[in-house]
N, C-alpha and C positions, 0 to 999 in steps of 0.2 A: 464287672457288671456286664450282663449280657444284653443283647439288643435284637430287635427285629425291625428293620427299615426296608420298606418296599416302595418308598416314595418316588424314586427317580428312575430314569432310563439307564443309569449306570449300575443298578442293583446286580449283585453277584448272581451269575447264571440265570438272570431274569426272574428270580424267585424271591429276592431280598437278602439284604446283608444281616448277618447274625453275630459277628464278632466286632467288626469295625467297618464303617462305611467305606465302600470303594472310593467315594468322593472325598473321604477324609473326615467324615462325621464321626464323632465319638458317641459311645453308648449314652453318656450324660446328655449330650445335645439332642440325640434322637428321642430320649424320654421327655426332655423339656419341650421339644417341638410337638410331640404327641399331647402333652398336657396342655399346651398353648391351643392346639386345635380343639380340644375338649372344652376348654374355657371359652373359646370363641363360640362354640355351639351353644353353651349355656347362655352367654350374653345374648346371642341372636334369638334364642327361644323367648327370653323375657322381652326383648325389644319388639318382636313381632306382636306379642300380646299387647304390649303397652300402646303400640301404634294404633291398634284397634279402637283404643280409647282416646286417640288424639295426641298421645304423648310421643314426641319425636326427640331424639337425642343425636344430633349431628356428630358430636365428638365420638359417640359409641359407633355410629355408622362408619366413619372414617377409620376409626381405630381397627374394627374387624378386618377391613381390607388391607391395612398396613400390617397387622399382626400375621394374617395368613400369608402375605407375601414373604414375610421373614422366615417362613417354614419351607420355601422353595429351595431346591438343590442349590448349594453353594451361595446362598444369600446371607445367612446369619448363623455362624457356628459359635457365637459367643454366649456361654451359659449365663453370664450375669445379665446380659441384654434380654435374653429369653426369659429369664426369671422375672425381670421387671415388667415384661409384657404380660406374663401370667398374672402378676399381682395387679396390674392395671386393668386387666379383663375382669378380675374379681371385684375391684373397686367400682367399675362401671356398671357391672351387673347388679351390685348391691344398690347403687343409686337408682337404677332403673326399676329394680324390685320395689323400692319405696314409691317411686312415681306411679308405677302401675297399680300398686295397692291403693294409693290415694285416689287415682282416677277411677278405679273400680268402685271405691266407697262413694265417690261423688255421683257416680251413675247408678248407685243402688245395686251394684252387682257384687258377687263374690269372686275374689281372684281365682283363676284357675290353678289348680294344684298341678305343678309341672313334674314331669318324669324326666329320666335321663340326666344329662349333665347339670341341670339346675335342681333336681330333686335331692341329690346327695350332697350338695354343697356344704351344709353345715355338719353333717355326719362325718364327712371325710376331710374337710378343710376348716379347722377352727378359724374363726374370724371372717369366713366368707358369708 
C-alpha cells in the first residue's frame, strides 16, 4: 500500500512520507488517520448546523477533540483503535443528523443539504 503523509515535522525531506513514515507510521495507519479526520469534519459539519437550532451534543464535542488528538504524530498508531474512532464518528454523526432534522422540522425549516464529508456518507460508506 502506498501512502502520503505530510502531517509532522519529521516528514521525509520536508515534503511528506510516501512509503513508510519516518516516525514509524504504516501506510494503513496513515490512511485510517486521514479517514478519521474526514469523519470528524463531517461530524462537525452537522454539529454546527444542529447547534443553530439549539441541539448540543457534549459527547460529540468532546469526541472530536479526542479523535483529532489521536491523529497527532506518535499518539496512536493502532489500526483497531483508529478504526473504532472512525466508526464512533459515524455513529455520532448519524445521531446528530437525526436530531438536526427533528429540530429543523420543529422550527418549520428544511434541513440544509450538506456537501463535502457529510454529503457522500451514504454513497461511499454503507451504514453511515
